[in-house]
C-alpha positions as CSV (number, residue, x, y, z in Angstrom):
1,P,-3.5,-18.1,37.9
2,Q,-5.4,-15.4,36.0
3,V,-2.2,-13.7,35.0
4,V,-0.8,-16.9,33.6
5,E,-4.1,-17.4,31.6
6,K,-3.7,-13.9,30.1
7,R,-0.1,-14.5,29.3
8,N,-0.9,-17.8,27.6
9,A,-3.7,-16.2,25.7
10,R,-1.4,-13.5,24.4
11,E,1.2,-16.1,23.4
12,R,-1.5,-18.1,21.6
13,K,-2.6,-15.0,19.7
14,R,1.0,-14.2,18.8
15,V,1.7,-17.7,17.5
16,Q,-1.5,-17.5,15.5
17,T,-0.5,-14.2,14.0
18,V,3.0,-15.5,13.0
19,N,1.5,-18.7,11.6
20,G,-1.0,-16.7,9.6
21,A,1.8,-14.5,8.2
22,F,3.6,-17.7,7.0
23,V,0.4,-18.9,5.3
24,R,0.2,-15.6,3.4
25,L,3.9,-15.7,2.6
26,R,3.7,-19.2,1.1
27,K,1.0,-18.0,-1.3
28,F,3.5,-15.6,-3.0
29,I,6.5,-17.9,-3.2
30,P,6.8,-20.2,-6.2
31,Y,7.8,-23.7,-5.3
32,E,7.2,-27.2,-6.5
33,N,4.8,-29.7,-4.9
34,R,2.2,-27.3,-3.6
35,H,0.5,-30.2,-2.0
36,K,3.2,-30.5,0.6
37,R,3.4,-27.6,3.2
38,L,6.8,-25.9,3.5
39,S,8.3,-25.6,6.9
40,K,8.8,-22.1,8.3
41,V,12.6,-22.3,7.7
42,K,12.1,-23.5,4.1
43,T,9.5,-20.8,3.6
44,L,12.0,-18.2,4.7
45,R,14.8,-19.6,2.5
46,K,12.5,-19.8,-0.5
47,A,11.4,-16.2,0.1
48,I,15.0,-15.1,0.2
49,E,15.8,-17.0,-3.0
50,Y,12.7,-15.5,-4.7
51,I,13.6,-11.9,-3.6
52,D,17.1,-12.4,-4.8
53,H,15.8,-13.6,-8.2
54,L,13.4,-10.6,-8.5
55,Q,16.2,-8.2,-7.6
56,A,18.4,-9.8,-10.2
57,M,15.7,-9.4,-12.8
58,L,15.2,-5.8,-11.9
59,G,18.9,-5.2,-11.9
60,Q,19.2,-6.6,-15.4
61,D,16.4,-4.3,-16.6
62,F,18.0,-1.2,-15.0
63,E,21.5,-1.9,-16.3
64,G,20.3,-1.6,-19.9
65,S,18.5,1.7,-19.4
66,S,20.0,5.1,-18.8
67,T,18.7,7.4,-16.1
68,A,20.4,10.6,-17.3
């Protein structure tokens, strides 16, 4: 029984850590309707879209400049 309690405590801690990471990630992702919380899947999808957008912006900046 004590082993199960320790295992459950570790799992609760892990879940809290993951949930905390999603809360932090949501703060950096621009999205409409900030009053409604994004699901984890939607948060990841929005993060991917945002990263793609930022990479495209950087790519445009670097294409116009020469590195030689």
